[in-house]
N, C-alpha and C positions, 0 to 999 in steps of 0.2 A: 118346628120346621124339620122336614124329612131329611135324614142325613143323605149325601150323595154317595152312590155306590162306587166302589172301586173293586174291580176283579183282578185276582192274582192267584198264584198257585206255588207251592214249594217246588213242584216238579221243574218249573222254569228256571231254578237255580242249578239244576242237575244236568243241563245241556252242557257238555264239557267240550270247549273249543281249544283248550290247551293254555298253558300258563302265560304265553306271550301274546296271545290273541287279544285283539281290541275289544271284541264283543264277549265280554267275560261275565261270570255271575255277579262280581262286585258292582257292576252297573245297576243291576235291579235291586240289591241291598241298598244302594245309595238312594235310589228313588223311593223304595218303600219305607226305609227308615226315615228319610227325610219328610215325607208325607205324613207318617204316624206321629212325629215329633211337632211338625208345624199345626197339624189339624187333629188333635187328640179326641175331640168330641164331634167332628163334623162330617166324618167319612164312615160309610157303612161297608166294611171290608167283607167280600164274598169270595168263596173258592171258586175258581173257574172250572166249569165242567169241561169234559173233552168234546171237540167237535165231532159230529158224526161223519161217517164216510159219505152219506148223501150231501151233507152241508159242504164237504170240501170238494166234492165232485161238480158243484155248480161253478167253481172256479179253476179246478185243476183236472188234469188228464189222469185216468187210471194209472198210467205208468209213473207219474210222479208220486202218487199215493203209495204205490208198491215199492218204489225206491226209498221212501222216508220211513214207512210203517213195517215193511217186511224184510228189510236187509239184515236187521239185528246184528250189528258189528259188535265184536268183542273188545274193540278198542277204537281209538279215534280214527275215522275214516275220511279223507279229504275228498269232497265232491268236486271242488275246483280249488284255486289257490287260496280263496278267501272263506270258503264255506266247509263246514265240518259236520259230519254225523258221528255221534258217540252213542254207547249203549243206552243213554237215557234220552236221547234226543227225540225220539218218536213221542214219547209222553209230553215232554215240554212243547213240542210243535202242536200236538193235539189240544193242549190246555190253553196256549197262546191263541189259536184260532176260536177255541170254544169260548174264551173269554169275550172275543168281539161278538160272537153270536149272541151270548147271554146278555151282553151290553145292549145290543139292539132291542132284544125283547124287553129289557127293563125300561129302556128309553120310550119305547113305543107304547107298552102296557102299563107302565107306571110300576112303582111310585117315584122314580128317579129319572126325570127327563134328561139329565146330563150324567154321564157315565165316563169313568176313566178306566182303561186297562192297563196296568203295570205288569207287563209280560215281556219275555223273551223266549225264543229268538224273534227279531223283528221280521217284517213281512214284505215290505213294498217292492223289493227287488225280485221276488219270486214270480216267474211268469206262469202261464197255464201248464207248461210241462218241464220247467227247469227250476230247480233251486239254485240260488246264487247270491252274491253279495251279502253274506251272513244269514240269508233268509232261506227258510224251509217251505213254509206255507205262506200265502198272501193273506194275512190276517184281515186286512181292511177290505180286500176284494170279497173274501168269504162273508164278511159282515154286510157289505152292500148287496150282495146276491140274495142273502137271507132276507133283508128288508124287502127287496123287490119281489122275490118268489115265494116267500112264506107269509109275508105280511101284506102283499098286494100293493105296495107303494108303486107309483109311477115315475117319481123324480128323486134321485139320491145324489147329493154332492159329496165329493171327496176333496177336502182341502190338505195339501201335502207341503209342509214348510221344513222339511228334512233337507239338509245341505246337498244330499245326493238325489238325483232324479229318480222318481219311483217308476222305472221302466216297466216293472211287472205290472203295476197297476194300470198304467197307460196301455200296455199291450192287451190286457185282458178287457178293457172297456173301449178302446178306441173306435169300435163299430157297434156299440151299444149306447143309443142315444138316450137311455134312461138314466145314464149316469154322466154327470159332469166332473171332469178331473181337472183341478186347478193346482198348479205347482209352482212355487219358487225354489230355485236350486243354483248352486254354483255351476258354471259351464264356461269352458270345458272341465270336466272332472267325471270320475267313474259314476255311472256306466256309459258315458258319452252319448247319452240320449237327451231329449227334452228340449230340442231346439225351438226357437221362437215360432217358426212356421210349421212345427208339428201340431195339427189341429184335428186328427182323426176324422171322424164324420161331423165336425164341427162342435164336438164336445170335449175336446182337449184344450186347455189354455195354459200354456207354459210362459214363464217369466224368468228366463236364465240371467243370472248375475256373474259379474266378472269376479275373478279373484280380488281380494282386498275390499270388496264393496261392503259398506258399513250399514248401519241400522237405517240411516235416512234412505238409502237406495233400496234397501228391503221394504221399508214402509211405503215407499212411492210405488214399487212393483205391485204391491197388493192393493194400495188405495186407487191406483189408476188403472190397473189391468184385471187383477184377479177378483178381488171383491166385487166390482161392478159385473163381471160375468156371473159370479154366483148370485148376486141379486137378480139378474135377468132371468136366470134359470128357475128360480124360486123353488128350492128343494123342499120336499116334505120331511127329509132327515139330512142332517149334515154329520158327516164322518170326517175326523182329522187324523191324518198320519202325522204324529207329534214327534219329530225328530229335533234334537237340540244341538247338533254339531256344527250348526252355523255360528255358535259362540266363538268369540275371539280367542278363547282359551283351549278350544278343542283342537287335537293333534292331527285330525284326519282331513282337514280342509283349510281354506284360506279366507272364509268371509270373517267379518269383524262385528258380529252382532253382540249386544249387551243383553243381560238377562231381562231388562225392561222392554227389550224389542220382543221378546217372547210373551211377555205379559200384554203388550199392545196387540199383537196379532190374536191372542187368545181372547182378548176383550172384544175386538172387532167381530170375531167369529161367533162369540156368545150373542152379540147383538144381531147378527145376521140370522142365527137360528131362532132368535126371538121374533124377528120380523116374519119369517117364513114357515118356521117348523114348530110353533108352539113351545119353543125352546128346546126341542129334542135334539140332542147332540151326543155323539159317541167319539171319544178320543182314545186312540192306542198308541203306546210307545214304539218309536222306531229307533233312530240312532241317538248319539250322545256318548262321548268316549272320554271326556275329562270329567272325573267323578264329581269334584266340587261344582263344576259348572253345570253338570247334569242335574245334581241334586237341586241347585238353586233355581234352575230354569224349570224343572218340573214343579216345584213349589209355586212358582209364579204362575205357571200355566193353570194348576189346579185351583189356586186362589181365585182366578178370574172365572173359572167354571163353577165355583161356589157362590160367586157374587149375585 
């Protein structure tokens, strides 16, 4: 059996957000160490390439590329109260987006139809022209547009179960009906987007959940609203923004999911990809800030991708 590919890169550890920042290098170490220990023979670890300027420009304005890649700060530079640019952030951001592009190539061209990207910084808050919410480039949007424009696909779906709404992903695709964006998230919560009636051009499906919602409410949102929308769309490729801070132990939000809830949604998304995409699925790491919960949830997620 062919091992499942995982893309990562040491540069992703060098993005320096500061010692007190929630989005810190230890997050990625928790994920990669956890996966290596849990699946010593089943994963094909690959070094993420850099995303090209052309690949990034499909999703982002030239001004954002200039800000991230040509500022060259000598020390940490706050872009907003949450988002930091450091001397090595440009390389980390290029590798994180490049991982998502390479994962799409691997899923569509073989030999690994399911691929996981263990990278940072995360991406789904980055809009076309602004870095925000810990995110520099929108990795999942770059991946989706690569699938559409380089591979000629007509329908790509993005499933986002991060506890924070992927406002950047929604903003990039809300008028692009080639993409269906389906998201569950706590609401109200940063970034205060993702209302139930935010539907874009009919291709945005949001399922906001109140604080203290548990796994039963999360599963109902997916089973009754989000998964049926994805089934109706019949994607040719399924992308996942895999954030794990809806876990009850995470300090940045107030949902009450257990590790098994992430296994459940991962299992359902694998089944959906098998129905519509020939099993082709790319998942990329977004949030998750309690290290033990992040490690356990990532392992549960990847175990289902391997099934």
